[in-house]
N, C-alpha and C positions, 0 to 999 in steps of 0.2 A: 491140641487144637482140633476144632470140629471141622472135618472135611466133608461132612454129610452133604451140604449144599453144593460143594465142588463136584462131587461125583454125580449128584442129581443133574447138574448142568451137563455133565459129560453124557449122561443117559439121554437127555433131551437131544443133544447134538447128534448122537449116533442113531437113536431109535426113532424119535418122532420126526425130526426135521426132514430126513430123506423121504419118508413116506408122504409128507405133505407137499414137498417141493415139486413133485411131478404134476400136481393138479393146481398149483398156485398160478394166478395171473402174473404177468411180467413184473409189475410193481411189487406185488406181495412177495414174489420169489426173490427179487433183489433185496428187499427188506429182511427176509428170512435169512438169506446168505450172510448179510452184514451182521445179523444178530448172532448167528452161529460162529462167525469169525471172532466176534467180541467175546463170546463164551469160551472159545478155544484159547484165545490170548489170556483171558482171565484164569483159566484152569492151569495153563503152563506157568503163569506168573505166580499163582498161589502155591503151587507145588514147589517151585524154586525157593520162595520165601520160607516155606516150612523147613526145607532142608538147610537153608542158611541159618535159621534159628537153632536147629539141632547142632550144627557145627560150632557156632559161637558159644552155645551153652556148654558143650563138651570142653572147648578151649578154656572157658572160665572155671569149670569144675576142676581142672588140672593145673591151675595157676600156681599151686604150691608144690607140685610134683617135680622133683629134681630131674633136669634133662628133658622134660616134656616138650614135644614139638607139636605146635598147633597145626590144624588143617586149614586149607583154603580151598575154594571151589573154582573149577574151570567150567565155563559155560559154552554152549554152542546153540546156533539157531535151529529151529525145527519148523517145518512147513506143513500146512494143511494142504495136501496135494491138489484137491479139486479147486479150492478157492484162492490159493496162493497166500494165505495169511501166515505171517511169520511170528512164531513164539520163541520161547527159550527153554532149554533144559540143562540140567547138570550133566556135563560131559565126564567129569572126573573129580575125585576128591584127592587133593595133592598135599602131602605132608610138607610143612614149611620147615626146612632144615637150617634156617638162619640161626645164628648164635644167640644164646641167652647170656645174661650177665653172670659173672663168676663170683663165688663166695668161698673164701678160704676156711677150711674146717680144721686143719691141723691133724686130721686122721690120715695116716700114711697110705692106707689102701684106697681111699677115695680118689676118683679120677674123673676129670672133665675134658671134653673135646671142644675145639674151636676150629672153624673152617668148613662146616657143612658136611663132615664125614660121620661115619658110624663105625662101631667096633664089633668084631665078630665074636659070637659065643656059640657053644654047641650044647644042645639038650636032647631029650628023647625024640623031638620032632625034627632034628637035624640042625643045620646052621641057621642062625638068626643074627640080626644086627641090633645093637642098642647104642645109646648115646652116653656111655660111661655110667657113672653112679657110684654108690657105696658098695665096694666089692668086699669079699671075705675069702678066707682060706678054708677049703672044705676038709673033710676028714681024711682025704688022700693027699693033702698038702698042695692042692691045685688052686690057682686063682679062679674065683667063681663069683657069680651073682648071688645075692641073698636068696633068690628063687631056685638056685641049684645048678643053673647052666654054667659050664666051665668056659673060661675065656680062652680063645684060640690064638696061638702064635701065628706069625706070618707063614711058617712052615706047615701049618695045619694041625700041629699037635697042641696039646694043652700046655699051659704054663705052670710048671711045678716050682713053687717057691718054698715049700717045706712048712710043716705045721709049727706053730709057735713063732713065726717070723712076722707077725702083724706089724711090728714097729720097725722092721728092717727092710721093708719093701719100698722102692722108690721108682719113679718113672722119669725118663728123659723127655725133652720136648718133642722128639720124633717117634716116641712110642716104645723105646727100649725099656724093659722091665729089669730092675736091678734088685739083688738081695745082698746086702752088705757091700754094695758097690760093684758086684759081679753080675754080668748080664746072664739072664736065664732065657732070653728070647725077646722078640719084638711083637707088640700088639698087631693083630691083623686089622688094619684100618682101610676103609674103602669110601670113595665118593661115588655118586650115581649120576649117570648121564640122563636118566629118565626117572626122577624120584616119584613121579605120579604112578609108576608101576609097582612101587613098594606096597606091600600088603601089611597094614597095621594089625597086630594080633593082640594088643593089650599089654599092660604092664611094661610099656615102653619098648616092646619088641617089634621088629619088622621082619617079614620074610621077603627075600629079594629074588624074584624069578629072573631068568636070563635077560628078559627085555628091560629090566631096570638098568642094565649096563654098568655093573659094579666094576670099578677100576681103581688103581692106586692113584693117590693124589696128595696134595699138601693138607695134612690135618695136624694141628698143634695139640699136644697133650699136656695137661696140667695136673700134677700130683697134689695130694692133700687138699683137693679143691672139688667143689660140686658146681654144676651149672644150673642156674635157675631156669624155669620154664620161659620160653620165648614169647609168651602171650602177655598182653598188657590189660590189666583189670579195668582201668578207666575207659580205654578205647573199646574194650569188649562190651562193657555195660552200655555205653553210648550206642554202639552198633546194635545191641539187642533191642533197645528201645526203638530205634529207627526201623528195624525190621518188623517188629510187632505192629507198629503203626502202619507201615506199608502193607502188611498182610491184612490188617483190618479194613483198610481202605479198598484193597483189591477184592476182598470177599464181599463187602457192602456193594461195590459196583456190580459184582456178579449176581447178588440178590436182586438188584434193580433190573438187570438184564433178564434175569429169570422171569420176573413179573411181566416184562414186555413180551418175552417169547411166548409165555402161556396165553397172554391176552391175544396175541396175533394168531396163534393156533386155534383158539376158541372162536375168534371172529371169522377166520377163513372157513372153519368147519361149518358155521352157521350159514355162510354164503353158499356153500356147496350143497346144502339141503334143498 
């Protein structure tokens, strides 16, 4: 999207307007203030719309990714201090940990979670959290992601299921991992008091800083099953169209305000000569 006019408006608001404002007659000053307020509101709105489009596009791009969790945005007001004009900005990008639908695969190592929780794994970067998926047994006989991170037990150690046991692994509803019916440990499952603090790292992985508030909770485990992405294609496409139209309307309004602002500056400049 072309944000050239958006930043030009921002330049007008910060650079030109304050210099003229000191010399403007009362009526012209009020008109200029209103114009700058409108540009400020348009700038914040257009920036938010652009970010919304990015989030919806990413959600749609991952609609076929097993266990994918879409993002949603949280907003907050922002004020233009001198004039009191209220705009809006993105305060946080929050992962939506709501459940996706389940699909039975018949593959023993596949695991899906329900209940808003995540499963702990460990890799070179340390502990990370994922939403289940297609697991494998690595060369050391440990339960692992296909990207290499090992699955962590509640005790913090890795879950050793033994090489060649791909068809002998099973999961209980509360996360116990069984090999031929014998427990080898329990999945380390966590829910988060502040999911907006989770840091998305790609490939379905999240980093959980202390402020995310990881804690034990009720998470249901389904073996030989995968979870579909929790994003809806139809709803996403409709939202994308709505946001693009809203963005175009907002930028067009800013174009018009840009013309009014330039005309005002030129006319006032001529009066002052």
